[in-house]
C-alpha positions in Angstrom: 17.9 -36.3 37.0 15.0 -38.0 35.6 11.5 -38.1 37.0 11.7 -42.0 38.7 14.8 -40.9 40.5 13.4 -37.5 41.9 10.2 -39.8 42.9 12.5 -42.5 44.4 13.9 -40.0 46.5 10.8 -39.5 49.3 9.2 -42.0 51.2 5.9 -41.1 51.6 3.8 -42.8 54.3 0.6 -45.2 53.3 -1.8 -42.6 54.8 0.0 -39.2 53.7 0.0 -40.6 50.0 -3.7 -41.8 50.6 -5.0 -38.6 51.7 -3.7 -36.9 48.2 -5.1 -39.6 46.0 -8.4 -39.0 48.0 -8.4 -34.9 47.6 -7.4 -35.7 43.8 -10.7 -37.8 43.4 -13.1 -35.4 45.5 -11.5 -32.3 43.3 -12.8 -34.0 40.0 -15.9 -34.9 41.6 -16.9 -31.3 42.1 -15.1 -29.9 39.0 -17.8 -32.3 37.4 -20.4 -30.4 35.5 -23.3 -29.9 38.1 -21.6 -31.7 40.5 -23.8 -33.7 43.6 -23.7 -33.2 46.6 -21.3 -30.1 46.2 -21.3 -29.1 50.0 -20.6 -32.5 51.1 -17.7 -32.5 48.6 -16.4 -29.0 49.7 -16.3 -30.1 53.1 -14.4 -33.1 52.5 -11.9 -31.1 50.3 -11.2 -29.0 53.2 -10.9 -31.8 55.6 -8.3 -33.8 53.4 -6.7 -30.4 52.7 -5.7 -29.9 56.5 -5.2 -33.6 56.8 -2.4 -32.7 54.2 -1.2 -30.2 55.5 -0.5 -30.7 58.8 0.8 -34.3 58.1 3.4 -34.8 61.0 5.6 -36.0 57.4 5.9 -32.0 56.5 8.4 -31.4 60.0 10.7 -34.4 58.9 13.6 -33.7 57.1 12.6 -35.1 54.3 9.4 -33.4 54.1 10.7 -30.0 54.8 11.5 -29.3 51.0 8.9 -27.9 48.6 9.9 -30.4 45.8 8.1 -33.5 48.7 4.9 -31.6 48.1 5.1 -31.6 44.5 6.2 -35.1 44.6 3.1 -35.9 47.0 0.6 -34.9 44.3 2.7 -36.1 41.5 2.8 -39.7 42.9 -0.7 -39.7 43.7 -1.9 -38.6 40.5 0.1 -41.4 38.8 -1.1 -44.1 41.0 -4.6 -42.8 39.9 -4.0 -42.6 36.1 -2.3 -46.2 36.3 -5.1 -47.8 38.3 -7.7 -46.6 35.7 -5.9 -48.0 33.0 
């Protein structure tokens, strides 16, 4: 099964995808050399981590698999890459 087929299996809620995209953006901002607003960025990363971890989607049958969490991260990263291109 190709990656496109695997990704088609999960229909993530928009707010969950957006939170994961924001998490990636915040993580990248913290990874910059000598980032500004470090405390604010760390707090935001923590808030987004909690929002993602406790999202109701994970209690659904589709969301109960570890593959779903991996797919969410991959999909969020790919949408950011496509948006930057």
